[in-house]
ZAMARGU-4260 file (C-alpha; in steps of 0.2 Angstrom, whole numbers, plus 5000, padded with zeros to 4 digits):
<rodrens>
0) 6102/5048/4806 | 6117/5052/4795 | 6117/5056/4777 | 6116/5040/4767 | 6117/5037/4749
5) 6106/5024/4740 | 6107/5018/4722 | 6094/5009/4711 | 6091/5005/4693 | 6075/5013/4686
10) 6063/5006/4673 | 6074/5013/4659 | 6088/5002/4666 | 6097/5018/4671 | 6107/5020/4688
15) 6099/5032/4700 | 6106/5039/4717 | 6096/5045/4732 | 6104/5054/4747 | 6093/5054/4764
20) 6097/5066/4778 | 6091/5067/4796 | 6080/5082/4791 | 6069/5072/4780 | 6059/5064/4794
25) 6050/5071/4809 | 6045/5059/4824 | 6029/5063/4832 | 6034/5056/4849 | 6052/5061/4849
30) 6060/5057/4865 | 6043/5051/4872 | 6036/5034/4877 | 6023/5027/4865 | 6007/5020/4874
35) 5988/5017/4872 | 5976/5032/4874 | 5963/5029/4888 | 5945/5027/4881 | 5934/5042/4885
40) 5916/5040/4892 | 5908/5027/4904 | 5902/5010/4902 | 5883/5009/4901 | 5869/4996/4901
45) 5857/4992/4886 | 5842/5000/4896 | 5852/5016/4898 | 5858/5017/4881 | 5840/5014/4874
50) 5833/5028/4885 | 5847/5039/4879 | 5842/5036/4861 | 5824/5038/4864 | 5826/5055/4873
55) 5836/5061/4858 | 5821/5058/4847 | 5811/5074/4850 | 5795/5068/4841 | 5794/5052/4851
60) 5796/5062/4867 | 5782/5073/4862 | 5772/5058/4858 | 5776/5050/4875 | 5771/5066/4884
65) 5754/5067/4875 | 5751/5048/4879 | 5756/5050/4897 | 5745/5065/4899 | 5730/5056/4892
70) 5733/5041/4902 | 5735/5051/4918 | 5719/5060/4915 | 5710/5044/4912 | 5717/5038/4929
75) 5714/5053/4940 | 5699/5063/4932 | 5686/5050/4937 | 5694/5049/4955 | 5695/5068/4959
80) 5678/5073/4951 | 5662/5073/4962 | 5649/5060/4960 | 5633/5069/4962 | 5620/5073/4949
85) 5626/5073/4931 | 5644/5069/4938 | 5638/5052/4942 | 5642/5044/4925 | 5637/5026/4930
90) 5619/5029/4925 | 5608/5039/4913 | 5599/5055/4918 | 5586/5056/4905 | 5571/5057/4918
95) 5565/5074/4921 | 5562/5076/4940 | 5547/5086/4945 | 5547/5099/4931 | 5566/5102/4932
100) 5574/5104/4915 | 5584/5089/4910 | 5603/5091/4910 | 5604/5083/4893 | 5617/5090/4880
105) 5622/5106/4890 | 5635/5115/4880 | 5653/5116/4887 | 5656/5130/4899 | 5673/5137/4906
110) 5670/5156/4906 | 5656/5168/4911 | 5648/5180/4898 | 5662/5177/4885 | 5651/5182/4870
115) 5646/5164/4866 | 5663/5157/4867 | 5664/5142/4879 | 5652/5151/4891 | 5637/5138/4891
120) 5627/5149/4879 | 5619/5144/4862 | 5615/5156/4848 | 5598/5152/4843 | 5592/5159/4826
125) 5575/5159/4817 | 5565/5154/4832 | 5546/5158/4831 | 5541/5172/4843 | 5525/5170/4853
130) 5518/5187/4851 | 5503/5185/4863 | 5514/5179/4877 | 5529/5189/4872 | 5543/5176/4872
135) 5552/5164/4860 | 5542/5148/4858 | 5549/5135/4870 | 5560/5147/4879 | 5559/5156/4896
140) 5563/5175/4895 | 5575/5173/4910 | 5586/5162/4899 | 5586/5174/4884 | 5598/5189/4880
145) 5603/5199/4865 | 5585/5197/4858 | 5582/5203/4840 | 5565/5201/4832 | 5559/5202/4814
150) 5542/5201/4807 | 5535/5194/4791 | 5517/5191/4783 | 5509/5176/4777 | 5492/5172/4769
155) 5488/5157/4781 | 5483/5155/4799 | 5495/5148/4813 | 5496/5146/4832 | 5509/5161/4833
160) 5501/5172/4820 | 5493/5189/4824 | 5481/5200/4815 | 5477/5198/4797 | 5461/5198/4787
165) 5447/5185/4786 | 5443/5183/4767 | 5424/5177/4767 | 5418/5170/4750 | 5408/5155/4744
170) 5411/5136/4743 | 5413/5131/4725 | 5408/5113/4730 | 5390/5118/4733 | 5376/5112/4721
175) 5366/5128/4724 | 5378/5141/4717 | 5366/5155/4723 | 5369/5153/4741 | 5378/5167/4750
180) 5395/5164/4759 | 5393/5165/4778 | 5401/5163/4795 | 5393/5163/4812 | 5398/5163/4830
185) 5394/5151/4844 | 5378/5154/4853 | 5374/5167/4867 | 5359/5172/4877 | 5356/5191/4873
190) 5347/5202/4885 | 5343/5218/4875 | 5338/5228/4891 | 5357/5230/4891 | 5366/5239/4877
195) 5375/5229/4864 | 5385/5238/4850 | 5394/5229/4836 | 5409/5239/4830 | 5416/5232/4814
200) 5429/5236/4800 | 5428/5228/4783 | 5441/5231/4769 | 5441/5231/4751 | 5448/5215/4744
205) 5466/5216/4737 | 5470/5198/4733 | 5471/5193/4715 | 5454/5186/4707 | 5444/5193/4722
210) 5431/5208/4720 | 5421/5217/4733 | 5403/5212/4736 | 5388/5216/4747 | 5387/5209/4765
215) 5374/5207/4779 | 5376/5206/4798 | 5362/5197/4807 | 5358/5189/4823 | 5352/5172/4820
220) 5345/5156/4829 | 5349/5139/4823 | 5337/5125/4826 | 5338/5108/4817 | 5349/5116/4804
225) 5337/5130/4800 | 5343/5148/4802 | 5331/5161/4808 | 5338/5178/4803 | 5337/5195/4812
230) 5346/5206/4800 | 5355/5221/4808 | 5361/5230/4792 | 5351/5238/4778 | 5337/5251/4780
235) 5321/5241/4777 | 5310/5239/4793 | 5305/5220/4795 | 5291/5216/4806 | 5297/5198/4809
240) 5312/5187/4806 | 5314/5176/4791 | 5322/5159/4786 | 5332/5157/4770 | 5335/5142/4760
245) 5342/5151/4744 | 5352/5166/4740 | 5336/5176/4735 | 5331/5181/4753 | 5330/5199/4757
250) 5343/5206/4746 | 5339/5224/4752 | 5347/5219/4768 | 5364/5218/4761 | 5375/5233/4761
255) 5388/5237/4748 | 5406/5237/4754 | 5412/5254/4750 | 5422/5261/4765 | 5436/5256/4776
260) 5430/5265/4791 | 5425/5257/4807 | 5406/5256/4808 | 5394/5253/4822 | 5377/5244/4824
265) 5367/5248/4840 | 5361/5230/4841 | 5349/5232/4857 | 5340/5247/4848 | 5338/5238/4832
270) 5332/5222/4840 | 5319/5231/4851 | 5313/5243/4838 | 5314/5232/4822 | 5309/5216/4829
275) 5300/5221/4845 | 5310/5208/4856 | 5320/5211/4872 | 5330/5195/4873 | 5336/5181/4861
280) 5340/5164/4867 | 5354/5155/4858 | 5358/5170/4847 | 5373/5169/4835 | 5381/5183/4825
285) 5380/5179/4807 | 5390/5188/4792 | 5384/5184/4774 | 5393/5189/4758 | 5381/5191/4744
290) 5384/5181/4728 | 5381/5193/4714 | 5389/5182/4701 | 5391/5164/4702 | 5406/5165/4690
295) 5416/5177/4700 | 5425/5176/4717 | 5416/5190/4725 | 5421/5192/4744 | 5423/5203/4759
300) 5438/5206/4770 | 5434/5206/4788 | 5447/5214/4799 | 5437/5213/4815 | 5420/5213/4823
305) 5421/5219/4841 | 5407/5219/4854 | 5403/5233/4868 | 5391/5230/4881 | 5386/5237/4898
310) 5381/5220/4905 | 5395/5217/4917 | 5389/5201/4922 | 5391/5192/4905 | 5403/5204/4896
315) 5417/5191/4897 | 5406/5178/4889 | 5399/5189/4875 | 5416/5196/4870 | 5422/5178/4867
320) 5410/5178/4852 | 5418/5193/4843 | 5431/5193/4829 | 5447/5200/4835 | 5457/5196/4820
325) 5458/5184/4806 | 5471/5172/4813 | 5463/5171/4830 | 5446/5167/4822 | 5453/5153/4811
330) 5463/5144/4824 | 5448/5142/4835 | 5442/5127/4825 | 5447/5115/4838 | 5439/5106/4853
335) 5441/5111/4871 | 5455/5102/4880 | 5452/5095/4897 | 5468/5089/4904 | 5474/5074/4894
340) 5456/5071/4887 | 5446/5081/4874 | 5429/5087/4879 | 5418/5085/4863 | 5409/5102/4863
345) 5413/5116/4851 | 5425/5129/4857 | 5414/5144/4863 | 5425/5155/4852 | 5422/5145/4837
350) 5416/5153/4821 | 5408/5141/4809 | 5403/5142/4791 | 5389/5133/4782 | 5390/5139/4764
355) 5405/5151/4766 | 5424/5148/4763 | 5435/5158/4774 | 5454/5160/4774 | 5467/5171/4781
360) 5477/5185/4773 | 5491/5196/4778 | 5494/5187/4795 | 5509/5194/4805 | 5522/5182/4811
365) 5538/5185/4820 | 5555/5176/4821 | 5569/5180/4833 | 5588/5178/4836 | 5595/5177/4853
370) 5608/5170/4865 | 5601/5156/4875 | 5609/5152/4892 | 5606/5133/4895 | 5614/5134/4912
375) 5602/5147/4918 | 5587/5137/4911 | 5593/5121/4920 | 5600/5128/4936 | 5593/5145/4939
380) 5578/5151/4949 | 5561/5145/4943 | 5543/5145/4949 | 5538/5127/4953 | 5524/5118/4961
385) 5531/5107/4974 | 5520/5092/4980 | 5518/5088/4999 | 5529/5073/4998 | 5544/5084/4991
390) 5541/5096/5005 | 5541/5082/5018 | 5558/5076/5010 | 5565/5093/5014 | 5558/5093/5031
395) 5565/5076/5035 | 5582/5081/5028 | 5583/5096/5040 | 5582/5109/5026 | 5566/5118/5032
400) 5551/5118/5042 | 5533/5121/5035 | 5517/5120/5045 | 5503/5119/5032 | 5486/5125/5035
405) 5471/5132/5024 | 5475/5137/5006 | 5482/5155/5004 | 5491/5167/4993 | 5494/5179/5007
410) 5513/5181/5008 | 5513/5186/5027 | 5503/5170/5031 | 5515/5159/5021 | 5530/5167/5029
415) 5523/5163/5046 | 5521/5145/5042 | 5539/5143/5035 | 5556/5142/5042 | 5573/5139/5033
420) 5585/5128/5042 | 5599/5126/5030 | 5602/5139/5017 | 5615/5130/5008 | 5604/5115/5004
425) 5586/5122/5005 | 5580/5126/4987 | 5565/5136/4991 | 5569/5155/4989 | 5551/5162/4990
430) 5534/5155/4994 | 5520/5161/4982 | 5504/5150/4986 | 5498/5135/4996 | 5486/5124/4986
435) 5475/5111/4994 | 5470/5107/5012 | 5483/5097/5021 | 5479/5080/5029 | 5490/5071/5041
440) 5496/5054/5035 | 5502/5041/5047 | 5510/5032/5032 | 5520/5047/5025 | 5524/5053/5042
445) 5519/5071/5038 | 5505/5081/5030 | 5499/5077/5012 | 5485/5083/5001 | 5493/5100/4998
450) 5506/5108/4987 | 5517/5124/4987 | 5519/5136/4973 | 5537/5142/4976 | 5552/5151/4968
455) 5565/5137/4968 | 5584/5136/4965 | 5585/5122/4953 | 5603/5117/4957 | 5600/5115/4975
460) 5584/5105/4971 | 5595/5093/4961 | 5606/5091/4976 | 5622/5100/4970 | 5633/5109/4983
465) 5636/5123/4971 | 5630/5128/4953 | 5638/5115/4942 | 5649/5119/4927 | 5653/5106/4914
470) 5670/5109/4905 | 5665/5098/4891 | 5646/5100/4893 | 5635/5085/4896 | 5630/5071/4884
475) 5614/5064/4877 | 5611/5055/4893 | 5614/5070/4904 | 5631/5065/4911 | 5646/5076/4913
480) 5655/5073/4896 | 5673/5076/4903 | 5671/5063/4916 | 5662/5051/4904 | 5676/5053/4892
485) 5690/5049/4903 | 5680/5036/4913 | 5677/5027/4897 | 5695/5029/4891 | 5701/5022/4907
490) 5691/5006/4904 | 5695/5005/4886 | 5714/5007/4889 | 5714/4994/4902 | 5705/4982/4890
495) 5716/4987/4875 | 5732/4986/4885 | 5727/4969/4892 | 5722/4962/4875 | 5737/4970/4866
500) 5750/4962/4879 | 5742/4945/4877 | 5741/4946/4858 | 5759/4953/4857 | 5766/4939/4868
505) 5756/4925/4860 | 5760/4932/4843 | 5779/4933/4846 | 5779/4916/4853 | 5770/4909/4838
510) 5779/4919/4825 | 5796/4915/4833 | 5793/4896/4832 | 5786/4897/4815 | 5800/4908/4808
515) 5814/4899/4817 | 5811/4881/4813 | 5803/4883/4796 | 5799/4868/4785 | 5784/4858/4790
520) 5782/4867/4806 | 5781/4883/4797 | 5769/4876/4784 | 5757/4869/4797 | 5757/4884/4808
525) 5754/4896/4793 | 5740/4885/4787 | 5731/4886/4804 | 5734/4905/4804 | 5726/4906/4786
530) 5711/4896/4792 | 5708/4906/4807 | 5712/4922/4799 | 5699/4918/4785 | 5685/4918/4797
535) 5676/4935/4798 | 5679/4944/4814 | 5661/4949/4814 | 5655/4931/4814 | 5668/4927/4828
540) 5661/4942/4839 | 5643/4937/4835 | 5646/4919/4841 | 5655/4925/4856 | 5641/4936/4861
545) 5628/4922/4858 | 5637/4910/4869 | 5644/4921/4883 | 5630/4933/4885 | 5643/4946/4891
550) 5648/4960/4880 | 5665/4964/4887 | 5671/4946/4890 | 5665/4942/4872 | 5674/4957/4865
555) 5690/4953/4874 | 5690/4935/4868 | 5686/4940/4850 | 5700/4952/4850 | 5712/4939/4856
560) 5706/4927/4843 | 5709/4939/4828 | 5723/4951/4833 | 5738/4940/4837 | 5740/4934/4819
565) 5747/4951/4813 | 5760/4951/4827 | 5764/4933/4823 | 5766/4936/4804 | 5778/4951/4807
570) 5788/4941/4820 | 5790/4926/4807 | 5796/4938/4794 | 5809/4945/4805 | 5815/4928/4810
575) 5817/4923/4792 | 5828/4939/4790 | 5839/4936/4805 | 5841/4917/4808 | 5854/4914/4795
580) 5865/4929/4800 | 5884/4926/4805 | 5882/4929/4823 | 5868/4917/4824 | 5878/4904/4815
585) 5893/4907/4826 | 5882/4905/4842 | 5875/4889/4835 | 5893/4883/4831 | 5898/4887/4849
590) 5884/4876/4856 | 5870/4888/4859 | 5853/4879/4861 | 5837/4884/4851 | 5829/4894/4865
595) 5844/4904/4867 | 5846/4908/4849 | 5828/4913/4848 | 5826/4924/4863 | 5844/4930/4865
600) 5851/4933/4848 | 5837/4934/4835 | 5822/4941/4844 | 5831/4957/4852 | 5836/4962/4834
605) 5818/4959/4827 | 5810/4967/4842 | 5810/4985/4836 | 5800/4982/4820 | 5788/4971/4830
610) 5785/4984/4844 | 5782/4998/4831 | 5768/4989/4822 | 5761/4980/4837 | 5759/4995/4848
615) 5746/5001/4837 | 5735/4987/4842 | 5729/4998/4857 | 5720/5012/4847 | 5715/4998/4835
620) 5706/4989/4849 | 5696/5005/4853 | 5691/5007/4835 | 5685/4989/4836 | 5674/4994/4851
625) 5666/5008/4840 | 5663/4996/4825 | 5654/4983/4836 | 5643/4996/4845 | 5639/5004/4828
630) 5634/4988/4820 | 5623/4984/4835 | 5633/4968/4840 | 5635/4973/4858 | 5644/4985/4870
635) 5630/4998/4868 | 5627/5008/4884 | 5644/5002/4891 | 5656/5016/4897 | 5670/5012/4884
640) 5678/5025/4873 | 5674/5017/4857 | 5656/5016/4862 | 5656/5034/4866 | 5662/5038/4848
645) 5649/5027/4840 | 5634/5033/4850 | 5639/5051/4847 | 5640/5050/4828 | 5622/5057/4827
650) 5628/5073/4834 | 5636/5079/4817 | 5629/5096/4816 | 5623/5110/4827 | 5630/5115/4844
655) 5630/5097/4850 | 5644/5093/4838 | 5656/5095/4852 | 5649/5077/4858 | 5658/5070/4842
660) 5672/5082/4840 | 5680/5081/4857 | 5681/5062/4858 | 5687/5061/4840 | 5701/5074/4844
665) 5706/5063/4859 | 5706/5048/4848 | 5717/5056/4835 | 5729/5062/4848 | 5730/5044/4855
670) 5733/5037/4837 | 5747/5050/4833 | 5755/5048/4851 | 5755/5029/4850 | 5763/5030/4832
675) 5777/5043/4838 | 5780/5033/4854 | 5781/5017/4844 | 5794/5024/4832 | 5805/5030/4846
680) 5803/5014/4855 | 5808/5004/4839 | 5824/5014/4838 | 5828/5013/4857 | 5827/4994/4857
685) 5836/4991/4841 | 5853/4983/4846 | 5861/4988/4830 | 5860/5006/4835 | 5869/5003/4852
690) 5881/5017/4856 | 5874/5030/4844 | 5870/5047/4852 | 5859/5053/4838
</rodrens>
């Protein structure tokens, strides 16, 4: 371009000049041909573009992974796990077979000896300790470890108490306040040609409001309620026994309690020299506490009264009448139990009072803390008595052979009769005793009428191929909780997906028609929704259960009748939002029919919001299961996830809390995963975001 001069008149009406040279302009494509730049990238489909947007949403991907993992577990866990014993979740295992401990509420186990963490053990605290049999009450010592005991003392008797003192005083309810307090033993026939010695120890009263008094030890006979006394204490020689109806009696036979030493009475010598008798039929030991003042609580503390005799034929019987300790004496006030019935005779060890009032003081009790191995208790080796029919089952199963004969405890004889054929299935580890004489039964096809006391491997007895381990423990019905959870979840997800798909499809169709056409169509359809929606869902479920008598079918129908209306409402709202947009009006102008406008132009734009809210119908259906089961309207006992949640609500404390915590956590994961997955799905199917990479 050459230099050119231009002139113009400015706003002040003055003439101006501009000179333009060829250096004032630079051409971008100088000496080049101008053309369109080729578009970068490749064409894509709506599905690929949606998947690309979904993958870019990291939280949705995480939700999808969690959801997919749970669904895969629900599909494959019930398939790959065994189906024997507690792994058979189709039935309850509440029945205790032949003395085997039930498999109910076993704790989760993954590790061995992990210090109480996921190793099938339970920490037990403040458990009463049986001092006489040396084990925690209700627990076998083979299941106990890390045992720590602690003792404490109480002033009352109990089954698991030990020692203490017997406080003997007087009944305040007696009309005759002068009668002595007494306690006497069960009867026994004494032969004084043998030696009988009473060794006893009485203590000074230490309890508040009690003071020391005199006492008397006698042998008595009791006929028609009248006591005949043979006093053993005191120094006065009495030519004959006496009866007593008041507290006057022979006061000189009472001895003042003034020592804590152990004293002795040569009973045989006293009875022969003082009373001139060599035997006493129906004799009872009697201890009296003398009532010096009716206004005071005078008493004696009896620690023990023990009997020594050289009569070896009856020594066991006579020693049953002694006072070992206060607790032992007090809890003897009972009847002899004979199997399931009660034999109405006094316990031979029973010490009874007529006028006396006795109580326990300073009784020792023990509590303990320990780690309890529930799996050892349930599946370990245990001594059991196996009936003949069970032995015949093992013989017929090819596990063992046994040739019963006369009863015996001889190990060599028992071994000669026994042969193990299948060590992997034979539960008998050791034979201890054969009880009963065998009789051949043509009906049973083997010997009956006998039983074997054996050491038994309980897991083999229950039919397991190896000692079972339950990752999530077992539930209140004795079923493997891991398999129960995912079997139930599989059923619930199938029902929830089915109900949700039906509800979503029907709700979308209903909402599309209502929202698109509007007017009287919308008014009539909305009034119908209002009427149906106003019916209580509980009433609908109850009616369905009454008429269908099928819990699962009634539940599905009730879910369909109530859940589609939410989807329909959201769809209707979205149609009102989009149906008057320009692209919809343009399509209608070009001749598009209503179905095309609904399903091609409006619904795809509204689908994102509808899917996000509607996908939560799936966990909502599971919640509804739990509500129905909780209210007792049905589904109880069904293998459904919501029912599991409802039935395990009682396990809210203690080690069994895992029965509530584990399914609750899975439910929470499901809810979060569905929510995240639904949000990602909403963005993925939104046409307005097509082509966006983030």
